[in-house]
DRENDO-1510 file (C-alpha; in Angstrom, 1 decimal, always signed):
<recs>
REC; n; res; u; v; w
REC; 1; MET; +184.5; +108.5; +168.1 .
REC; 2; LYS; +186.2; +105.1; +168.6 .
REC; 3; SER; +189.2; +104.6; +166.4 .
REC; 4; LYS; +189.3; +101.6; +164.0 .
REC; 5; ARG; +191.4; +98.8; +165.3 .
REC; 6; LYS; +194.5; +97.7; +163.4 .
REC; 7; ILE; +194.4; +94.6; +161.3 .
REC; 8; PRO; +196.9; +92.3; +163.0 .
REC; 9; TYR; +200.0; +90.8; +161.4 .
REC; 10; ILE; +199.8; +87.1; +162.3 .
REC; 11; CYS; +202.5; +84.4; +162.4 .
REC; 12; PHE; +200.8; +81.1; +161.7 .
REC; 13; PHE; +203.3; +78.8; +163.5 .
REC; 14; GLY; +204.1; +75.2; +164.0 .
REC; 15; THR; +204.5; +71.8; +162.4 .
REC; 16; TYR; +200.9; +72.0; +161.2 .
REC; 17; ASP; +199.6; +70.1; +158.2 .
REC; 18; ARG; +198.9; +72.8; +155.6 .
REC; 19; ASP; +196.5; +70.5; +153.8 .
REC; 20; TYR; +194.4; +69.7; +156.9 .
REC; 21; THR; +190.9; +71.2; +156.6 .
REC; 22; SER; +190.9; +73.3; +159.8 .
REC; 23; ASN; +194.3; +74.9; +158.9 .
REC; 24; ARG; +193.2; +75.6; +155.3 .
REC; 25; MET; +190.0; +77.2; +156.6 .
REC; 26; ILE; +191.6; +79.4; +159.2 .
REC; 27; LEU; +194.3; +80.6; +156.7 .
REC; 28; ASP; +191.7; +81.3; +154.1 .
REC; 29; GLY; +189.4; +83.1; +156.6 .
REC; 30; LEU; +192.2; +85.3; +157.8 .
REC; 31; LYS; +193.2; +86.3; +154.3 .
REC; 32; GLN; +189.6; +87.1; +153.4 .
REC; 33; ASN; +189.6; +89.5; +156.3 .
REC; 34; GLY; +192.7; +91.3; +155.0 .
REC; 35; VAL; +195.2; +89.8; +157.5 .
REC; 36; LYS; +198.8; +89.6; +156.6 .
REC; 37; ILE; +200.3; +86.2; +157.4 .
REC; 38; LEU; +203.8; +84.9; +158.0 .
REC; 39; GLU; +203.9; +81.1; +157.9 .
REC; 40; VAL; +206.6; +79.6; +160.0 .
REC; 41; ASN; +205.9; +76.0; +159.2 .
REC; 42; ALA; +207.7; +72.6; +159.3 .
REC; 43; ASN; +204.8; +70.8; +157.4 .
REC; 44; THR; +204.0; +67.5; +159.0 .
REC; 45; LYS; +201.1; +65.3; +157.8 .
REC; 46; VAL; +198.4; +64.7; +160.4 .
REC; 47; THR; +198.4; +61.0; +161.5 .
REC; 48; LYS; +195.3; +59.4; +163.0 .
REC; 49; LEU; +195.9; +57.8; +166.4 .
REC; 50; THR; +193.5; +55.0; +166.9 .
REC; 51; THR; +195.4; +52.3; +168.8 .
REC; 52; LYS; +197.0; +51.9; +172.2 .
REC; 53; VAL; +200.4; +51.2; +170.6 .
REC; 54; GLU; +200.3; +54.6; +169.1 .
REC; 55; MET; +199.8; +56.1; +172.6 .
REC; 56; SER; +202.9; +54.5; +174.1 .
REC; 57; TRP; +205.7; +56.5; +175.7 .
REC; 58; LEU; +208.1; +55.6; +172.8 .
REC; 59; ALA; +205.6; +56.5; +170.0 .
REC; 60; ILE; +204.7; +59.8; +171.7 .
REC; 61; LEU; +208.4; +60.7; +172.2 .
REC; 62; SER; +209.1; +59.9; +168.5 .
REC; 63; ARG; +206.4; +62.2; +167.3 .
REC; 64; ILE; +207.6; +65.0; +169.6 .
REC; 65; LEU; +211.1; +64.8; +168.3 .
REC; 66; LYS; +209.9; +65.1; +164.7 .
REC; 67; LYS; +208.1; +68.3; +165.6 .
REC; 68; TYR; +211.2; +70.1; +166.6 .
REC; 69; ARG; +212.2; +70.6; +163.0 .
REC; 70; ILE; +210.4; +73.9; +163.6 .
REC; 71; VAL; +213.6; +75.3; +165.1 .
REC; 72; SER; +215.2; +75.7; +161.7 .
REC; 73; GLU; +212.1; +77.5; +160.4 .
REC; 74; VAL; +212.2; +79.9; +163.3 .
REC; 75; TRP; +215.9; +80.7; +162.6 .
REC; 76; LYS; +215.1; +81.3; +158.9 .
REC; 77; ASN; +212.3; +83.7; +159.8 .
REC; 78; ARG; +213.9; +85.4; +162.8 .
REC; 79; LYS; +213.9; +88.9; +161.2 .
REC; 80; LYS; +210.3; +88.7; +160.0 .
REC; 81; LEU; +209.1; +87.5; +163.4 .
REC; 82; ARG; +210.1; +90.8; +164.9 .
REC; 83; ASN; +207.3; +92.5; +162.9 .
REC; 84; VAL; +204.3; +90.2; +163.6 .
REC; 85; ASP; +201.8; +91.1; +166.3 .
REC; 86; VAL; +200.8; +87.6; +167.4 .
REC; 87; ILE; +201.7; +84.0; +167.1 .
REC; 88; TYR; +198.9; +81.6; +166.2 .
REC; 89; VAL; +199.7; +77.9; +166.6 .
REC; 90; GLY; +198.2; +75.6; +163.9 .
REC; 91; TYR; +196.7; +72.2; +164.3 .
REC; 92; PRO; +197.8; +69.8; +165.7 .
REC; 93; GLY; +199.9; +72.1; +167.8 .
REC; 94; HIS; +199.9; +71.1; +171.5 .
REC; 95; VAL; +203.6; +70.2; +171.4 .
REC; 96; ASP; +204.3; +73.2; +169.1 .
REC; 97; VAL; +203.0; +75.6; +171.8 .
REC; 98; LEU; +206.1; +74.8; +173.9 .
REC; 99; ALA; +208.4; +76.1; +171.1 .
REC; 100; ALA; +206.0; +78.9; +170.3 .
REC; 101; TYR; +206.0; +80.1; +173.9 .
REC; 102; ILE; +209.8; +80.5; +173.8 .
REC; 103; VAL; +209.6; +82.4; +170.5 .
REC; 104; ALA; +206.8; +84.6; +171.8 .
REC; 105; LYS; +208.8; +85.5; +174.9 .
REC; 106; ILE; +212.0; +86.3; +172.9 .
REC; 107; PHE; +210.1; +88.5; +170.4 .
REC; 108; ARG; +207.6; +89.8; +172.9 .
REC; 109; LYS; +204.5; +88.6; +171.0 .
REC; 110; LYS; +201.1; +87.4; +172.1 .
REC; 111; LEU; +200.5; +83.6; +171.9 .
REC; 112; VAL; +197.2; +82.2; +170.6 .
REC; 113; PHE; +196.2; +78.5; +170.4 .
REC; 114; ASN; +193.1; +76.8; +168.9 .
REC; 115; PRO; +193.5; +73.1; +170.1 .
REC; 116; LEU; +190.4; +71.8; +168.4 .
REC; 117; LEU; +191.1; +68.5; +170.2 .
REC; 118; ILE; +191.6; +68.0; +173.9 .
REC; 119; ILE; +194.2; +65.2; +173.8 .
REC; 120; TYR; +193.4; +63.8; +177.3 .
REC; 121; ASN; +189.7; +63.5; +176.7 .
REC; 122; GLY; +190.0; +62.6; +173.0 .
REC; 123; PHE; +192.2; +59.5; +173.6 .
REC; 124; ALA; +190.9; +58.5; +177.1 .
REC; 125; ASP; +187.2; +59.2; +177.0 .
REC; 126; GLU; +186.4; +59.2; +173.3 .
REC; 127; GLN; +188.9; +56.7; +171.7 .
REC; 128; GLY; +189.4; +54.6; +174.7 .
REC; 129; ILE; +193.2; +54.1; +174.0 .
REC; 130; LEU; +194.6; +56.0; +177.0 .
REC; 131; ASN; +194.2; +54.9; +180.6 .
REC; 132; LYS; +193.3; +58.0; +182.6 .
REC; 133; THR; +194.7; +56.6; +185.8 .
REC; 134; SER; +198.0; +55.5; +184.3 .
REC; 135; LEU; +201.2; +57.5; +184.7 .
REC; 136; LEU; +201.0; +58.4; +181.0 .
REC; 137; GLY; +197.4; +59.5; +181.3 .
REC; 138; LYS; +198.2; +61.7; +184.3 .
REC; 139; ALA; +201.3; +63.1; +182.6 .
REC; 140; ILE; +199.3; +64.0; +179.5 .
REC; 141; LYS; +196.6; +65.8; +181.5 .
REC; 142; PHE; +199.2; +67.8; +183.5 .
REC; 143; THR; +201.2; +68.7; +180.4 .
REC; 144; GLU; +198.1; +69.7; +178.5 .
REC; 145; SER; +196.9; +71.9; +181.3 .
REC; 146; LEU; +200.4; +73.6; +181.3 .
REC; 147; ILE; +200.3; +74.1; +177.6 .
REC; 148; TYR; +196.9; +75.9; +177.7 .
REC; 149; ASN; +198.1; +78.1; +180.5 .
REC; 150; LEU; +201.2; +79.2; +178.6 .
REC; 151; CYS; +199.0; +80.9; +176.0 .
REC; 152; ASP; +197.5; +84.4; +176.1 .
REC; 153; VAL; +194.3; +83.1; +174.4 .
REC; 154; VAL; +192.9; +79.6; +174.0 .
REC; 155; PHE; +189.9; +78.9; +171.8 .
REC; 156; ALA; +187.1; +76.6; +172.7 .
REC; 157; ASP; +184.6; +75.7; +170.0 .
REC; 158; THR; +181.5; +76.1; +172.3 .
REC; 159; PRO; +180.6; +77.7; +175.6 .
REC; 160; PHE; +180.4; +74.2; +177.1 .
REC; 161; GLN; +184.0; +73.4; +176.0 .
REC; 162; HIS; +185.0; +76.8; +177.5 .
REC; 163; GLU; +183.6; +75.7; +180.9 .
REC; 164; HIS; +185.3; +72.3; +180.6 .
REC; 165; LEU; +188.7; +73.9; +179.9 .
REC; 166; ARG; +188.2; +76.3; +182.8 .
REC; 167; ASP; +187.0; +73.7; +185.3 .
REC; 168; ASP; +188.9; +70.6; +184.4 .
REC; 169; PHE; +192.2; +72.0; +183.1 .
REC; 170; GLY; +192.5; +75.1; +185.2 .
REC; 171; VAL; +192.5; +77.6; +182.3 .
REC; 172; PRO; +191.5; +81.1; +183.5 .
REC; 173; ALA; +188.3; +82.3; +182.0 .
REC; 174; ARG; +190.1; +85.6; +181.0 .
REC; 175; LYS; +192.3; +83.5; +178.6 .
REC; 176; LEU; +189.4; +81.6; +177.0 .
REC; 177; ARG; +187.3; +82.6; +173.9 .
REC; 178; VAL; +184.6; +80.7; +172.0 .
REC; 179; LEU; +185.3; +80.2; +168.3 .
REC; 180; PRO; +183.2; +77.8; +166.3 .
REC; 181; ILE; +185.0; +75.3; +164.1 .
REC; 182; GLY; +183.1; +76.1; +161.0 .
REC; 183; ALA; +183.7; +74.4; +157.6 .
REC; 184; ASP; +185.8; +75.0; +154.5 .
REC; 185; SER; +183.4; +76.1; +151.7 .
REC; 186; LYS; +186.0; +75.1; +149.1 .
REC; 187; GLY; +186.3; +71.5; +150.4 .
REC; 188; TYR; +182.6; +71.1; +151.2 .
REC; 189; VAL; +181.0; +72.8; +148.1 .
REC; 190; TYR; +177.4; +73.8; +148.3 .
REC; 191; THR; +174.9; +72.5; +145.7 .
REC; 192; PRO; +171.2; +73.3; +145.8 .
REC; 193; TYR; +169.1; +70.6; +147.4 .
REC; 194; LYS; +167.1; +69.1; +144.5 .
REC; 195; ASN; +165.4; +66.0; +146.0 .
REC; 196; THR; +162.3; +68.1; +146.9 .
REC; 197; MET; +159.6; +65.7; +145.8 .
REC; 198; SER; +160.9; +62.1; +146.2 .
REC; 199; LYS; +160.6; +60.0; +149.3 .
REC; 200; LYS; +163.8; +58.1; +148.4 .
REC; 201; VAL; +166.7; +59.3; +150.6 .
REC; 202; ASN; +170.4; +58.7; +151.0 .
REC; 203; VAL; +171.7; +58.9; +154.6 .
REC; 204; VAL; +175.4; +59.7; +154.7 .
REC; 205; TYR; +177.9; +59.2; +157.5 .
REC; 206; TYR; +181.3; +60.8; +157.0 .
REC; 207; GLY; +184.3; +60.8; +159.2 .
REC; 208; LEU; +186.2; +58.8; +161.7 .
REC; 209; TYR; +184.8; +55.6; +163.2 .
REC; 210; SER; +185.5; +56.7; +166.8 .
REC; 211; PRO; +183.4; +55.2; +169.6 .
REC; 212; ILE; +182.0; +58.7; +170.3 .
REC; 213; HIS; +180.3; +58.8; +166.8 .
REC; 214; GLY; +178.0; +55.9; +167.5 .
REC; 215; VAL; +178.4; +54.1; +164.2 .
REC; 216; GLU; +176.9; +51.0; +165.7 .
REC; 217; HIS; +173.5; +52.8; +166.0 .
REC; 218; ILE; +173.6; +53.5; +162.3 .
REC; 219; ILE; +174.2; +49.9; +161.5 .
REC; 220; GLU; +171.3; +48.9; +163.7 .
REC; 221; ALA; +169.1; +51.5; +162.1 .
REC; 222; ALA; +170.0; +50.1; +158.7 .
REC; 223; ARG; +169.0; +46.6; +159.9 .
REC; 224; LEU; +165.7; +47.9; +161.1 .
REC; 225; LEU; +165.1; +49.7; +157.7 .
REC; 226; ARG; +166.5; +46.8; +155.6 .
REC; 227; SER; +163.1; +46.2; +154.0 .
REC; 228; ASP; +162.5; +49.8; +153.0 .
REC; 229; PRO; +163.6; +50.3; +149.4 .
REC; 230; ASP; +163.5; +54.1; +149.8 .
REC; 231; VAL; +166.3; +54.4; +152.4 .
REC; 232; ARG; +169.9; +53.7; +151.7 .
REC; 233; PHE; +173.0; +54.4; +153.8 .
REC; 234; THR; +176.4; +55.6; +152.5 .
REC; 235; MET; +179.4; +55.3; +154.9 .
REC; 236; ILE; +182.6; +57.2; +154.1 .
REC; 237; GLY; +185.8; +57.0; +156.1 .
REC; 238; GLN; +187.7; +54.7; +158.5 .
REC; 239; GLY; +188.6; +54.6; +162.2 .
REC; 240; ASN; +189.1; +52.3; +165.2 .
REC; 241; THR; +185.5; +50.9; +165.2 .
REC; 242; PHE; +185.4; +50.5; +161.4 .
REC; 243; LYS; +186.3; +46.8; +161.2 .
REC; 244; LYS; +183.7; +45.8; +163.9 .
REC; 245; ASN; +180.9; +47.8; +162.3 .
REC; 246; TYR; +181.8; +46.7; +158.8 .
REC; 247; ALA; +181.9; +43.1; +159.9 .
REC; 248; ARG; +178.5; +43.3; +161.6 .
REC; 249; ALA; +176.9; +44.9; +158.5 .
REC; 250; LYS; +178.3; +42.1; +156.3 .
REC; 251; LYS; +177.2; +39.4; +158.8 .
REC; 252; LEU; +173.7; +40.8; +158.7 .
REC; 253; GLY; +173.8; +40.9; +154.9 .
REC; 254; LEU; +172.6; +44.5; +154.7 .
REC; 255; LYS; +172.1; +45.5; +151.1 .
REC; 256; ASN; +170.9; +49.0; +152.0 .
REC; 257; ILE; +174.4; +50.2; +153.1 .
REC; 258; THR; +177.5; +50.9; +151.1 .
REC; 259; PHE; +180.9; +51.5; +152.6 .
REC; 260; TYR; +183.5; +53.8; +151.0 .
REC; 261; HIS; +186.5; +53.2; +153.2 .
REC; 262; ASP; +189.3; +52.8; +150.7 .
REC; 263; ILE; +188.9; +55.7; +148.3 .
REC; 264; PRO; +191.1; +58.9; +148.4 .
REC; 265; GLU; +189.8; +62.0; +150.1 .
REC; 266; SER; +189.8; +63.8; +146.7 .
REC; 267; GLU; +186.9; +61.6; +145.6 .
REC; 268; HIS; +184.7; +62.2; +148.6 .
REC; 269; LEU; +182.9; +65.3; +147.5 .
REC; 270; PRO; +180.4; +63.8; +145.0 .
REC; 271; LEU; +179.5; +61.2; +147.6 .
REC; 272; LEU; +178.9; +63.9; +150.2 .
REC; 273; GLN; +176.8; +66.0; +147.8 .
REC; 274; SER; +174.6; +62.9; +147.1 .
REC; 275; ALA; +173.3; +63.1; +150.7 .
REC; 276; ASP; +169.7; +63.9; +151.6 .
REC; 277; ILE; +170.5; +63.4; +155.3 .
REC; 278; PHE; +173.9; +64.1; +156.7 .
REC; 279; LEU; +174.7; +62.5; +160.1 .
REC; 280; GLY; +176.5; +64.1; +163.0 .
REC; 281; PHE; +177.1; +62.6; +166.5 .
REC; 282; LEU; +174.8; +59.8; +167.5 .
REC; 283; GLN; +176.3; +58.6; +170.7 .
REC; 284; LYS; +175.5; +59.4; +174.3 .
REC; 285; HIS; +178.7; +60.8; +175.8 .
REC; 286; PRO; +179.9; +63.8; +177.8 .
REC; 287; THR; +181.8; +65.1; +174.8 .
REC; 288; VAL; +178.7; +65.0; +172.7 .
REC; 289; ASP; +177.1; +67.3; +175.3 .
REC; 290; ARG; +180.0; +69.8; +175.0 .
REC; 291; VAL; +181.1; +70.0; +171.4 .
REC; 292; ILE; +179.8; +70.2; +167.8 .
REC; 293; PRO; +181.9; +68.1; +165.4 .
REC; 294; ASN; +183.3; +69.2; +162.1 .
REC; 295; LYS; +180.8; +67.0; +160.2 .
REC; 296; VAL; +177.8; +69.1; +161.4 .
REC; 297; TYR; +179.3; +72.3; +160.0 .
REC; 298; GLN; +180.3; +70.4; +156.8 .
REC; 299; GLY; +176.7; +69.2; +156.3 .
REC; 300; LEU; +175.5; +72.7; +156.7 .
REC; 301; ALA; +178.1; +74.0; +154.2 .
REC; 302; LEU; +177.0; +71.3; +151.7 .
REC; 303; GLY; +173.4; +72.5; +152.0 .
REC; 304; ARG; +172.0; +69.2; +153.4 .
REC; 305; VAL; +169.8; +68.3; +156.4 .
REC; 306; VAL; +172.0; +67.6; +159.4 .
REC; 307; LEU; +170.7; +64.9; +161.7 .
REC; 308; THR; +172.6; +64.9; +165.0 .
REC; 309; ALA; +172.3; +64.0; +168.7 .
REC; 310; ASP; +170.0; +66.1; +170.8 .
REC; 311; SER; +172.3; +67.5; +173.5 .
REC; 312; PRO; +172.8; +70.7; +175.5 .
REC; 313; VAL; +175.3; +72.1; +173.1 .
REC; 314; THR; +173.2; +71.4; +169.9 .
REC; 315; ARG; +170.2; +72.9; +171.6 .
REC; 316; SER; +172.2; +76.0; +172.3 .
REC; 317; VAL; +173.0; +76.5; +168.6 .
REC; 318; PHE; +170.2; +74.8; +166.6 .
REC; 319; SER; +166.5; +74.6; +166.6 .
REC; 320; HIS; +164.9; +71.2; +166.0 .
REC; 321; LYS; +163.2; +70.9; +162.6 .
REC; 322; GLU; +164.2; +74.4; +161.7 .
REC; 323; ASN; +167.9; +74.3; +160.9 .
REC; 324; ALA; +168.8; +70.8; +162.0 .
REC; 325; TYR; +167.0; +67.6; +163.0 .
REC; 326; LEU; +167.9; +66.6; +166.6 .
REC; 327; CYS; +167.6; +63.0; +167.6 .
REC; 328; LYS; +167.8; +61.1; +170.9 .
REC; 329; PRO; +171.4; +59.8; +171.1 .
REC; 330; ALA; +172.4; +56.1; +171.4 .
REC; 331; ASP; +168.9; +55.0; +170.3 .
REC; 332; PRO; +168.6; +53.2; +166.9 .
REC; 333; MET; +164.8; +53.3; +167.0 .
REC; 334; ALA; +164.8; +57.1; +167.5 .
REC; 335; LEU; +167.2; +57.3; +164.6 .
REC; 336; VAL; +164.8; +55.2; +162.4 .
REC; 337; VAL; +161.9; +57.5; +163.4 .
REC; 338; ALA; +164.0; +60.6; +162.5 .
REC; 339; ILE; +165.0; +59.1; +159.1 .
REC; 340; ASN; +161.4; +58.1; +158.3 .
REC; 341; THR; +160.1; +61.5; +159.3 .
REC; 342; LEU; +162.5; +63.2; +157.0 .
REC; 343; LYS; +162.0; +60.6; +154.3 .
REC; 344; ASN; +158.2; +61.1; +154.3 .
REC; 345; ASP; +158.4; +64.9; +154.3 .
REC; 346; PRO; +160.4; +66.3; +151.4 .
REC; 347; GLU; +159.2; +69.8; +152.3 .
REC; 348; LEU; +160.7; +69.5; +155.8 .
REC; 349; ARG; +164.0; +68.3; +154.4 .
REC; 350; THR; +164.1; +71.2; +151.9 .
REC; 351; THR; +163.3; +73.8; +154.7 .
REC; 352; ILE; +165.9; +72.4; +157.1 .
REC; 353; ALA; +168.6; +72.2; +154.5 .
REC; 354; ALA; +167.9; +75.8; +153.3 .
REC; 355; ASN; +167.8; +77.2; +156.8 .
REC; 356; GLY; +170.9; +75.3; +157.9 .
REC; 357; TYR; +172.8; +76.7; +154.9 .
REC; 358; GLN; +171.8; +80.2; +155.6 .
REC; 359; MET; +173.0; +79.7; +159.2 .
REC; 360; TYR; +176.3; +78.5; +157.8 .
REC; 361; LYS; +176.7; +81.5; +155.5 .
REC; 362; LYS; +176.1; +83.9; +158.4 .
REC; 363; SER; +178.3; +82.4; +161.1 .
REC; 364; PHE; +180.4; +79.4; +160.1 .
REC; 365; THR; +182.2; +80.2; +156.8 .
REC; 366; PRO; +185.9; +80.7; +156.8 .
REC; 367; LYS; +185.4; +84.5; +156.5 .
REC; 368; ALA; +182.9; +84.6; +159.4 .
REC; 369; VAL; +185.1; +82.5; +161.7 .
REC; 370; GLY; +188.2; +84.5; +160.6 .
REC; 371; LYS; +186.5; +87.7; +161.4 .
REC; 372; GLN; +185.7; +86.6; +164.9 .
REC; 373; LEU; +189.3; +85.3; +165.3 .
REC; 374; VAL; +190.7; +88.7; +164.3 .
REC; 375; THR; +188.4; +90.5; +166.7 .
REC; 376; TYR; +189.6; +88.3; +169.6 .
REC; 377; ILE; +193.2; +89.0; +168.6 .
REC; 378; GLN; +192.6; +92.7; +168.4 .
REC; 379; GLU; +191.3; +92.6; +172.0 .
REC; 380; ILE; +194.7; +91.4; +173.4 .
REC; 381; LEU; +197.0; +93.7; +171.4 .
</recs>
C-alpha cells in the first residue's frame, strides 16, 4: 500500500504584494489544504508598467534595488528557514528568484516559481513598450531564461504556455508543470444569476487596457449596437490604451457605454456582479492562443457568462455554448452577433453561467489550485 505523502512546509518568499489577488489566492489555497506557511516577505506594492519610460535601464535598476530589502527578512527568519521543505516565490518575483536561489542553495531547499507573466512577451509583444531587438530587450530575455532555469519547478498556466517556455526560453520539460491561474472566491464573490427572463443585458469589461485585450473591438461593437436599448456596456479599469478608447467612445457620443476608471478597487465588486456577459480576451494575438487571462476565471467565479476569444487554448478548456461563449477574435461584428445571441436567449445565458460556475468550483477555486500545487511540490521532495 502506497504511503500518504507528507504535507510540505512552504516558505512563501519575496517582495511580493500580499494584497495582490494571485498571492492572496495561492496563500489561501495552500492554507485550505493544511499547508504550514512561513512568509519571508518585504511587501512591495505591484506597480503597473504601461509606458516605455518605465522600461528604461534606470527605471528597471531602481525597481531591482528596492527588491533587495528581502535580505533583512531572510536574516530575521534564518532559523525558521532550516525547517521548510520548499521555497515558493510570490508575484511579481522574477528578480526575487535570484535571491531565493541563493537561499535555497544555502539551506538545501527546492525552489518553485509561478511567474504568471512572461516579462519579455508581456512588455514586447503585448504592451508594445519594449523593443525586442534592442540591447535591453535581448538582456531581459536572456536573464528571464536564466531565472526560470535556476528553479526546480516553474509553473505555466496552460499546456500551450508550457510549450512556449520550453521552446522559446529553454526551460527543460522536466522542470515545467501546468497550474491554472484560477480566481479568488473572496474577491470575486458568487451570486446566483437572476436575469433569467429579460432580454436586457449588461456587458462588462474588467481589467487592464492592454493592446492584447482588444478594447477597441468593444468600442466598435458598442457603436454598432448604439440603437439597441437592451444592450449596455460597463468598462472597469485603466491601462495604456484607455485614453485612446475612452476618447473614441466620447467622440462617437456613445450613450450605451459607461466607464469606471477612477474608482477604488474596493468598489468594483457590485459592478462586476451586475454583469450578464463578462468579457475575456478579444484580440487576435499569439498570447491569446496560449494563455487564459485572470478575468476569464473571475467571470466563472462570479457565476456569469464568460465571452472570450475562440483560440486553441480556450478550446482546450471550454466548450462553446456549454460553459463559455467563444467568439472570433478581433472581429467587432462577430462580437455583436455573440452579444445578440446571448441577449435573445436568456436560457442559454443561464445555462452557460451555471455550467461555468460548476467548472470553477471543481478546478479553479483557491482550494483546487492549492491542492494541485501541493501535489506538484510533493513530487519533487
